[in-house]
N, C-alpha and C positions, 0 to 999 in steps of 0.2 A: 502495497499499501504506501504511495507516495506521500511525501507530507505537505500540507496545507499550508503553505507561508503564510496566505491572505490573513485564513480564521486564526493563525497563529498572533497575528500581528494584530489584528481585531481584538482577539480576548486576553492578550497580556501585554506586549510591546507599543501600544496603544494608548494605552489607559495614562492615566493623567500620571499616578505613581507614582509609575514604571519610568513616565519621562521624567521626572523631578527627580526620583533616583540617577540617572542618569548622567540630565544636568550639572548633577551635585563632583559625581566622579570625573567627568570631563573638567569643571571646574578645578578641583583639585590636580589635576594631570596638569594641566593648560602652568596653576601655580607651581608647581616641580617641575617643570621643566624651563618655566622665566628665573626660574631662583637658581635656577644650576646641580637641582639634585638629583636630577634623571637626564636622559638623552632619549632623542629624537630615534628610533625604531633599538631602545637597546628590552632588554629581555628582561626587563625589571617593572613592577607593580607598585602602585600604591595602595598598602590595606589599609582597611578600614578593622581596626583590630574587634570593636563589639559589633561587629558585622550590620549597620546602620550606617548605610552610605551617606545619609544627612548631616552627617556627625563629622564635622570636618577639624576637629578639635588640633591641634598640635598632637596633641596627649593621645589620640584616637589613630593615629593614621603611622606606617612603619612604609618603609620601601625595602620591597620582597623581591627575590625572583617570581617570577608568574609562574613556572611549575609549583612553588611550594604554596602561594598565595591560590591559586584553581584548585590546588585539591584539597586544600582545606575544607571545601564548600563541597 
């Protein structure tokens, strides 16, 4: 059975809460790029320690390899 991307977007990726979470993650990534903490095309991710993507306090953020960050979920 083929994946229905349109339905998936409507049910999950297109919701307001998901859009706000994604925007918050993007803002943190851009700030880390400006501050020189990560580089473009590096294999590093910005990890939210408590799992809340809208909690962008510096004490809640850490820079980890993407395999570590994506494996924890």
